[in-house]
Steps between C-alpha positions, in 0.01 A plus 500: 500500500334428171126477494345160454441410135149439365286293564649424835502856601129539483437159657719574799362853544142366497572212744689724726232771497253233607719412792515871626291389811790274604733743692837410624472377854774556761542130574383156374190348643566196719463173309314218683566168342461153652823320434585285805750268332712796381461725811827575692591764744624799319871606515551808724719672245643420155850512624800528261506245218772239553576466129698740286498450123678681219303602197671517165421862398597427131234234489254745656581753218444229240147452652421868514508502886603863548329623814825500693693733256528863617456632133410410152198519275361155591543535878350856489172332411501325833621816695194680364280213580660485848427866567131473410441178689680606813297823498178319524625240746640750742200735490277212606738316735532190290775259565395196292469520122370226283618471146221347305426412140198323309714224352845350494782606262421881509817620695343506844805358677735733307302794609501379858875442504595824326277709712627333810855549403436865401335579845781320680757715319338806624613407842213614717303174537590145588331297222392135516428353154286181550429265212166344579419382148527146655393316191767669273747681715753700286680761704794276588514386143521856371766570759671184402567395849436169682413574867526219751138547607181645348213701637300170467719357786355775728147450392488141568630570849850345501726813483532847644505823296867538555544157344303562182609857417824599344705820436712591205750769422202730466428710806174550676327203345428133615368236270251229580478279188349191380681198367293198393130551416226362721144384433408616861517870408141590574508329835832653596409854411184467703690382805593683825870451410456715195328773707780470751762533233362834387428625853861425620666650189295817523542549877792752487430866452709529174396175351344454157383167391454440130312175412517340156160327494353230262297606200162614595288346225428125469629374840384573859848517666523865566143596609526394862837661541408838378368643839859469621600774249452873540483571123586351160674600184349365187735372222385441142663438165413678176363275233454226744273619779140544402238752622313210648806383693542847648142530607500147655824566691368828644178337596692211673711747705189583691570746772873505440571846356724568198792743515526490118553292206797419287514371140782315330520661162784274392499186292333187628814371673557415854838693500359826378449688819501865399292743299214532749221740517354599843143612567284528812160574351511879561435747213857603444599141456215361296 
């Protein structure tokens, strides 16, 4: 991958170097949150989603969603990212990857979707892509689908995982997406149902859960949820993400270790999702 452009390269390298003491842990720490109103018994297993939707691949191409493609310059970016991310996840027995970014509008959901599709296309893992950016869910919109239920229906306790997930023509991946935004995001992400969601989806041996989380800076939604995640991938956008944003995001990650960082080197546009640099803070990538 291309190296990160200045000045973000130096900022990322510095921030990651300061986080060297945060080593990847084999499993997430248990979250203990009082949330009696939202607490329901966990489902015993995710089960097969009841809904099957068809995604318009031409529309995906228009939006630079390319992770499912077996070849091509754009999709090769995500195959390379896939290789580096999976190497770190597997070596540390990590099954839950958070996709995080400092602010909105930097391509976080596009990275999450392309990476999830690329990993699923490899065929060795069963991927669950979960959109937990509850104030501004975007994965279903990017896919241009309208599922009957959303992940919000599970979090509030009314539906099972098999109700709220859906499959498409893409193998080895199940989607759990949002629909309408909610102002209860912080409460819901801190709930036992949110913990149960991740626990159940990651229970199988070959499971990988990729979680598209809210922006880290400026809102408190994500912080109580992070202990459910084994590791994080940091997404930034060139000419939009500041050095201060990066440092604050890494500080807010706390004990959650990073597997690397990705920078969108494209134009400031929500449908530019390629041209990424990858770094992990080591000498050869800094």
